[in-house]
N, C-alpha and C positions, 0 to 999 in steps of 0.2 A: 552320592555324588561329591560330597566334601572328601570322604576317604580316597576316593579315586583321584581327586586333584592333589591332596597332599601326598600320594604315593608318585604321581606324576612329576611333583616338585622336587620331591627327594630322589628320584631317577634323574631329572636334569641337573641337580646339585652334584649328584655322584660323579655322572657323566663328565660333567664340566671340569670337576676337580680334578678327575682323571687326565683329561686331555690338557688342563692348565700345566700339569707337571711335566709333560713331553718336551723334548728337545726341539722341535720344528715350530717356527712362527704360525705356520697356518693352523697347527692343532691348538697352540695356545691361543690363537684368535677365536677359533671355534669353541673352545671351552670357555672362554670369557664371555661369547654370545650365549652359551646354555646356561651359564651362572646368571645372566641376564634375565634369561626367559624364566629360570627357575625362581628367582625373586619376584617375579610379575606373577606367577600362579602362587607362590606362597602368599603374596599380599592378598589376592583374590580369595585363596582359602581363608585367611585371617578376616576377613570383610564379612564372612558369613554368608546366608541364603541371600538371594536378590529379594526385594521388596517391590511396592508399587512405585510408578517413577513420580518424582517429587512435583511435578507439575499437576497432579489431580487435585481438582478443589473439593472441599466438602469431606474430605476422609481424615481421620485421625492420623497424627504424625507419626505413630508408632510404625506404622506399615510402610513407610518410605524407606527407599534404600539411601544408604549413606553415601555420599558423592565424593566423601576423603579417600576412600578406598581406589575409586577410579582415578581420581586425581593423582595419588601417589604411585598407581601403576604406570599412569602417563607419564610421569616424571621420570621413572625407573626407566621406562624405553626410551626416553629421549637421550638420558644420560648413558645408557648401555651403548645406542646407536653411536653417540659422538665418541666414546672410548673405543669403538670397534674401529670407526673410521679414521681415528688417529694412529691405531695400531696397524690398519693396513696401510696407512702412508709410510710409517716407519718400516713394516714388511717389504714394502714395494722397493724402497730405497735400499735395504739391505740386500735384495734380491739384485738390484742393478749392481752394486757395488763387489759382492761376492759370488753371486750366482748359485747360491746355496739359501735354504730358509732355517736351516741348522743352527741353533744358539749354541756357541762355543764358549767353552771357559774363557775368562778374561786372562790375559797373559800376564798383566799386572797383578792380579790375584794370584796366579801360579808363581810369581816372583816374590810377592810377600809371605805366602806360605812357605817357601825354601828358605828365607831369611828369618823367620820364626825361631828355628833352632840356633841361628848364630846370635840372636838377640837374648835368647836365654843364657847362652854361655857369658856374654859381655855383662850381665847383670850380676855375677859372681866374681867380680875382678876384685884385685888387691889393689889399696892405693899406692901411689908411686912413692918413692922415699922421701922427696920433698913434703908431699902431702901427709905424709906420716908424721914428719916434724911438726907440722902445723897442728896436727889433730893432736899430737901429745904435748904441746906446749899449752894449748886451750885448755886440756883437761886437767894441766897441772896447776894453773892459774887460778882457777875458782872450782872447788868442789861442788857437787851436784846441790848440795843441801845449804850451801853457803849464802847468806843475804845478796840478794840481787841475782840471784842464779836464775835459771829457767824453770826451777821449781817455784822459786818466789820472787818473782819479777819485781814487786814493789820494794825490796829491800828490807822487809820487816819480818818479824818473827811468823813462822808458819802456825797456824791454827790446828791445835791437836784433832 
């Protein structure tokens, strides 16, 4: 029984992940729902076999079932429900605006990707003539190992 539930959880996770990677919002929402159901089944598998109800008097406590597993499963169900309802609202609004449930690439992302090549060229620029003069003056004014330079900001001798 535990092995079959573990296999069912794995199938739910695999199918949910596959659907989550699709481009249609309806498939993405179904994928998240399957991932939520897979997490609930995985929690029940992790809880082990069921025991006696915790309200029976006179029995040793070792045979009782752990209520923490059911509480965590209920919490996972509520969180999954809330996320799915939120995504359904977003998908409904997207359907009203575009008439399609496909998730397209963002135009801003495409523009940034196209500008990436230009930015790489701009990183290798040469300084202008007036900038070059300023750099040369600074380099001639203080050698790199002189007291008070960047290598020795305190102005004293550099320890060997």
